[in-house]
C-alpha positions in Angstrom: 19.6 -6.3 21.3 18.8 -2.7 22.4 15.3 -1.7 23.8 14.2 2.2 24.2 11.7 2.0 27.1 8.3 3.1 27.1 7.1 5.5 29.4 5.1 3.8 32.3 2.3 6.2 31.5 0.3 5.7 28.5 1.4 8.4 26.0 -0.6 11.2 25.0 -2.2 10.8 21.4 0.7 11.6 19.4 0.0 12.0 15.2 2.5 11.6 12.3 3.9 15.1 12.7 4.0 14.7 16.3 6.4 11.6 15.6 8.6 13.4 13.1 9.3 16.3 15.9 9.8 13.6 18.5 12.2 11.8 16.5 14.5 14.9 15.8 14.3 16.1 19.1 15.9 12.3 20.1 18.5 13.2 17.2 19.2 16.6 18.7 19.5 14.8 22.0 22.3 12.5 20.8 20.1 9.7 21.6 19.4 8.8 18.1 22.4 9.5 16.6 21.6 12.8 14.7 21.9 13.8 11.4 25.9 12.9 11.9 24.6 9.8 11.5 23.5 9.4 8.8 26.9 7.6 6.7 27.0 4.9 9.7 25.2 2.2 10.1 22.3 2.7 12.8 23.1 1.3 16.0 19.8 2.2 17.4 16.2 2.3 16.5 15.6 6.0 16.6 18.3 6.5 13.9 16.9 3.8 12.0 13.2 5.5 11.9 14.7 8.9 11.5 16.6 7.6 8.3 13.5 5.8 6.9 11.7 9.1 6.9 15.2 10.8 5.3 15.0 11.0 1.4 17.2 8.4 1.4 16.0 6.0 4.0 12.6 6.5 1.4 14.6 5.9 -1.8 16.1 2.1 -0.5 14.9 1.0 3.0 15.9 -2.2 2.9 19.6 -1.8 4.6 17.9 0.0 7.4 15.3 -3.1 7.5 18.4 -5.0 8.2 19.8 -2.7 10.9 16.5 -2.8 12.2 16.3 -7.2 12.5 19.8 -7.0 14.2 18.1 -4.9 16.9 15.8 -7.2 17.6 11.8 -7.8 16.1 10.5 -4.6 18.1 12.5 -1.6 19.1 10.9 1.3 21.0 12.1 4.6 19.5 10.3 6.7 22.6 7.3 8.9 22.9 5.4 5.7 23.3 6.0 4.5 19.6 7.7 1.2 18.7 8.8 -0.1 15.5 8.2 -3.8 14.7 10.4 -5.6 12.1 10.0 -9.6 12.7 7.7 -11.7 10.1 6.6 -13.1 13.3 6.0 -9.7 15.0 4.6 -8.2 12.3 2.2 -10.9 11.6 1.3 -11.3 15.4 0.3 -7.4 16.0 -1.7 -8.1 12.8 -3.8 -10.2 13.8 -4.2 -9.6 17.4 -7.5 -7.7 18.2 -5.6 -6.0 21.2 -4.3 -3.7 18.3 -6.3 -1.5 16.9 -6.5 0.8 13.8 -8.5 3.8 15.0 -6.0 6.7 15.9 -3.4 4.9 14.9 -2.2 6.7 12.2 -4.5 10.1 12.8 -3.8 10.2 16.6 -4.3 13.6 17.9 -4.6 15.5 15.0 -7.8 18.0 14.5 -9.8 15.3 12.3 -12.3 18.1 11.0 -9.8 20.3 10.2 -8.5 17.9 7.5 -10.8 16.4 4.8 -7.9 13.6 4.2 -8.2 12.6 7.9 -11.6 12.9 8.1 -12.5 10.5 5.2 -10.4 8.1 6.4 -11.1 8.3 9.7 -15.2 7.2 8.6 -13.8 4.0 6.3 -12.7 0.6 7.5 -9.5 1.7 6.7 -9.4 3.2 10.1 -11.9 1.4 12.1 -12.2 -1.1 14.7 -14.7 -3.2 15.4 -17.9 -3.5 15.7 -17.7 -0.6 12.9 -15.1 -2.0 11.1 -17.0 -5.5 11.0 -20.2 -4.1 10.1 -18.8 -2.0 7.0 -16.8 -5.1 5.5 -19.7 -7.3 5.9 -21.2 -4.9 3.4 -18.3 -5.0 1.0 -17.1 -8.2 1.4 -19.0 -10.4 -0.4 -17.9 -8.6 -3.7 -14.4 -9.6 -3.1 -15.0 -13.6 -2.2 -12.3 -16.2 -4.5 -15.1 -17.2 -6.0 -16.4 -13.5 -7.3 -12.5 -12.8 -8.2 -12.1 -15.4 -10.3 -15.0 -15.4 -11.9 -13.3 -11.8 -13.0 -10.6 -13.6 -15.1 -12.4 -13.2 -18.4 -12.9 -9.6 -18.3 -8.9 -8.8 -16.4 -7.9 -10.6 -19.4 -10.0 -8.8 -22.1 -8.8 -5.1 -20.6 -5.1 -6.8 -20.3 -5.2 -7.5 -24.2 -7.1 -3.8 -25.3 -4.1 -2.1 -23.4 -1.7 -4.1 -24.5 -3.0 -2.9 -28.1 -2.6 0.6 -26.8 0.9 0.2 -25.9 2.1 -1.7 -29.3 0.4 1.4 -31.0 1.8 4.7 -28.6 5.3 2.4 -28.9 5.6 1.9 -32.6 8.4 2.4 -34.4 10.8 2.3 -31.0 8.8 5.7 -29.5 9.2 5.1 -25.5 5.9 4.9 -23.4 5.6 5.4 -19.7 4.0 1.9 -18.5 3.2 3.4 -15.3 0.7 5.6 -16.9 -0.1 3.8 -20.2 -1.0 0.2 -18.2 0.2 -0.8 -14.7 -2.1 2.7 -14.0 -4.7 2.1 -16.6 -5.6 -1.9 -15.7 -6.4 -1.7 -12.2 -8.3 1.3 -12.5 -10.5 0.0 -14.9 -10.9 -3.1 -13.4 -12.1 -1.4 -10.1 -14.4 1.0 -12.0 -16.2 -1.6 -13.8 -16.6 -3.6 -10.4 -17.8 0.4 -8.9 -19.4 1.3 -11.9 -17.8 4.4 -12.3 -18.3 5.4 -16.1 -15.4 5.5 -18.5 -15.0 9.0 -19.2 -14.3 9.7 -15.6 -11.6 7.3 -15.3 -8.5 9.6 -16.1 -9.2 11.8 -13.7 -7.9 9.4 -10.6 -4.9 9.2 -10.9 -3.7 12.6 -9.5 -6.5 12.5 -7.1 -5.3 9.1 -6.0 -1.6 10.4 -5.7 -3.5 13.0 -3.5 -5.0 11.7 -1.1 -2.7 8.6 -0.6 -0.1 11.4 1.1 -2.2 11.2 4.1 -0.6 8.0 4.7 2.6 9.6 4.9 4.4 10.6 7.9 4.9 14.5 7.6 7.0 17.0 9.7 3.7 19.8 8.9 0.5 19.3 8.9 0.1 21.7 5.6 1.6 18.9 4.3 -2.0 17.3 4.4 -3.3 20.3 1.6 -3.1 18.0 -1.7 -4.4 15.2 0.1 -7.3 17.5 1.6 -8.4 18.9 -1.8 -8.4 15.1 -3.1 -10.6 14.1 -0.8 -12.5 16.7 -1.5 -13.2 16.3 -4.4 -13.7 12.6 -5.0 -16.2 12.7 -2.1 -17.9 15.6 -4.6 -18.0 13.5 -7.2 -19.3 10.3 -5.2 -21.6 12.1 -3.9 -23.2 13.1 -7.7 -22.3 9.7 -8.7 -24.9 8.5 -6.0 -27.3 11.0 -6.6 -28.0 9.7 -10.3 -28.5 6.4 -9.0 -31.3 7.2 -7.1 -34.0 5.6 -9.6 -31.5 3.2 -11.0 -28.9 1.9 -8.3 -28.1 -1.0 -10.9 -25.9 -4.2 -10.2 -22.5 -2.9 -9.3 -21.0 -1.9 -6.0 -22.4 1.4 -5.7 -25.8 0.4 -6.2 -25.0 -2.4 -3.3 -24.1 0.2 -0.7 -26.5 2.9 -2.1 -29.3 -0.1 -1.0 -27.0 -0.7 2.2 -27.6 2.7 3.3 -31.3 3.2 2.1 -32.0 0.3 4.4 -34.0 0.5 7.5 -31.7 -1.5 9.6 -28.7 1.6 9.6 -26.0 -0.4 8.4 -24.3 2.2 6.5 -23.9 6.0 7.0 -24.1 8.5 4.2 -20.7 9.7 5.5 -19.5 6.1 5.6 -20.6 5.2 2.1 -19.2 8.3 0.9 -15.6 7.1 2.4 -16.2 3.6 1.7 -16.5 4.2 -1.8 -13.8 6.6 -2.2 -11.2 4.5 -0.4 -12.2 1.5 -2.2 -11.6 3.4 -5.9 -8.3 4.5 -4.4 -7.1 1.4 -2.6 -8.5 -0.8 -5.8 -5.8 0.8 -8.3 -2.8 2.5 -6.3 -1.3 -0.7 -4.5 -1.5 -3.0 -8.0 -0.5 -0.3 -10.1 2.9 -0.4 -7.8 2.9 -4.5 -8.0 3.3 -4.0 -11.9 5.5 -1.6 -12.1 7.7 -3.2 -9.3 6.9 -6.4 -11.3 8.2 -5.3 -14.5 11.4 -3.2 -13.1 12.7 -6.6 -11.2 12.1 -8.5 -14.8 14.4 -5.7 -16.3 16.9 -6.6 -13.7 16.4 -10.5 -14.3 15.9 -11.5 -17.8 16.2 -14.7 -17.1 13.5 -14.7 -15.3 11.6 -12.8 -18.6 12.9 -15.9 -20.4 11.1 -18.6 -18.3 8.2 -16.7 -18.0 7.7 -16.0 -21.4 8.7 -19.7 -22.2 6.0 -20.5 -19.7 8.5 -22.2 -17.9 8.2 -19.9 -14.7 5.4 -20.1 -12.3 3.3 -16.9 -12.4 1.7 -17.1 -9.3 5.3 -18.0 -7.5 6.7 -14.6 -9.4 4.4 -12.6 -8.2 4.2 -13.6 -4.7 8.3 -13.2 -4.7 7.4 -9.2 -6.2 5.2 -8.7 -3.5 8.2 -10.1 -1.0 10.7 -8.3 -2.4 9.2 -5.2 -3.4 6.1 -4.7 -1.2 4.0 -2.1 -2.6 3.2 -1.3 0.9 6.0 -0.8 2.9 4.4 -0.1 6.6 0.7 0.5 8.6 0.3 1.5 11.9 -1.3 0.0 14.9 -2.4 1.3 18.5 -2.8 -1.0 21.7 -6.1 -0.7 23.0 -5.5 -2.5 26.4 -3.1 -2.9 28.7 -1.0 -6.2 29.4 0.2 -5.9 25.7 3.5 -7.7 24.7 5.2 -8.7 21.0 8.1 -10.5 20.8 8.2 -10.6 24.7 8.7 -6.9 24.3 5.7 -5.5 26.9 3.6 -2.3 25.0 1.5 -0.5 27.2 -2.1 0.8 26.1 -2.1 3.7 24.2 1.1 3.0 22.7 1.7 3.2 18.9 3.2 1.2 16.7 5.1 1.2 13.2 4.8 -2.1 11.8 7.1 -2.5 8.9 5.7 -5.1 6.5 8.4 -4.3 3.8 11.4 -5.4 6.9 9.0 -8.5 8.2 8.8 -9.7 4.0 12.7 -9.5 4.1 13.4 -11.3 7.9 16.2 -13.4 7.7 14.7 -15.6 11.0 12.1 -16.3 8.4 13.6 -16.5 4.7 16.8 -17.8 4.1 19.0 -15.2 1.9 16.3 -12.6 2.2 17.6 -9.7 0.2 17.9 -11.9 -3.1 14.9 -11.9 -5.2 14.4 -15.6 -5.8 10.8 -16.6 -7.7 11.5 -20.1 -7.1 11.3 -20.0 -3.3 8.9 -22.4 -0.9 6.5 -21.5 1.3 6.2 -17.6 0.4 3.5 -15.6 2.5 4.7 -11.9 2.0 2.6 -9.7 4.6 2.0 -6.8 1.7 -1.7 -7.1 2.3 -1.3 -7.6 5.7 -3.6 -10.5 7.7 -6.2 -10.9 10.0 -9.2 -8.6 10.2 -7.7 -5.8 7.7 -6.2 -7.8 5.8 -6.6 -5.7 2.2 -10.3 -6.5 0.8 -9.3 -6.7 -2.6 -5.5 -8.9 -3.0 -6.8 -11.4 -4.7 -7.9 -9.5 -7.2 -4.2 -7.6 -7.5 -2.9 -11.0 -7.6 -5.2 -11.8 -10.3 -4.1 -8.7 -12.7 -0.6 -9.2 -12.2 -1.0 -12.6 -12.9 -2.8 -12.3 -16.0 -0.2 -9.4 -17.0 3.0 -10.2 -16.7 2.7 -13.5 -19.4 0.6 -11.7 -21.7 2.8 -8.3 -21.6 5.9 -10.5 -22.1 4.4 -13.2 -24.8 3.1 -9.9 -27.0 6.6 -7.3 -26.9 9.5 -10.1 -26.7 11.6 -6.9 -27.3 10.6 -5.1 -24.2 13.0 -3.2 -22.6 13.5 0.2 -20.3 14.0 3.4 -22.7 15.6 5.2 -20.3 16.2 5.2 -16.2 12.7 5.0 -14.4 11.9 7.5 -11.3 10.4 6.3 -8.0 7.7 8.1 -5.8 9.0 10.0 -2.9 6.9 7.8 -0.2 7.6 5.8 2.7 4.5 3.9 3.0 3.9 3.6 -0.5 6.7 2.3 -2.5 6.6 1.8 -6.3 7.5 4.0 -9.5 6.2 7.6 -11.0 7.5 6.7 -14.1 8.8 3.8 -15.9 9.7 4.1 -20.0 9.9 1.6 -21.9 10.3 0.1 -25.5 8.3 -2.2 -26.7 9.8 -2.5 -30.3 13.2 -1.9 -31.0 13.8 1.7 -32.5 13.6 2.1 -36.2 17.1 2.2 -37.9 17.9 5.6 -39.0 
């Protein structure tokens, strides 16, 4: 196992753009294989990281994850950065308080020059204790297992309404984009109902979410943040107006509860934190679920036997959903920063200030954790995907996402026994969030001419 040693002194703060520049320089210097190594099996962690950031790597990262596993659970890539690929190593990093999120993604970039980075920095996504603990305690009570389970009738009703719309749009064999007409609309309906967002406004959010989440990706130039900054500004303005309209009547939804927390005398929530977390809840509330639904249907199209079992109630839909999360994780990676000295992961020392690229998608396919990890098998036992994280930053809405998928897939398959792909799907060109941009389907056989 080859480990690129990290520098003895803590590295200077580096953002995503600095990492891509650092990797590019490593390739030019010959330490990482460089562009000429693209067609070869990567033999070092720098090449793996470089190729993960290429269009080919973003399209199909799984061979690169396998290469990372051959190098070891943790590999240094220079400049104070590490790749963490092993299941146990990823689990350890996500659970240990010595690894934080503040600045792990944003790094040394100038926060206030980018509305998207400033917004994320004020949310639970980019905060550590005690700020994270304080804010999360205000939001988490809405997502307890009991409250999520109580949402099942509402989720079922939403699924059935959308299936009616799919049937109407796909009548007589007309193709329908499953991503736009179902995979997006179901979770956005659910989270907007929870937030109290008016139905008339919901069509705006898919484009805005796509823009904002570019701030989570690695990029070569800060100018690539322009769509994220524009989306952050518009979403912040939207929620500011929504909040202003709640001053007289706060309501009993999540917006009302957080407005009350902001207005409390104990300073539990600032105005900036309120706007940041409402925006995050909206976007996170449907982005990953949208990809979970699309990835799951794509896998079913390739595996008709699995679809038949789910249609006949002979398949375990909960197990199917867990295997989808393991096999095609909607979130492929996250990042962490080492907050203290004396940390080590899988026997590899991690100096304070080091930044870690935590490969959730690779951990879910670790051969030391799962037998034949590149085989989709919904009959697996003891499947515990790390797709939604673990520890203090485990996704608040992971139970809701699982519920929506578990309700949606059996009802979708039962409603449309002839459901089939209409044409080839297109994937989003993303490294962090993995999902389809379009997934055209036929809900009924084409009418013969």
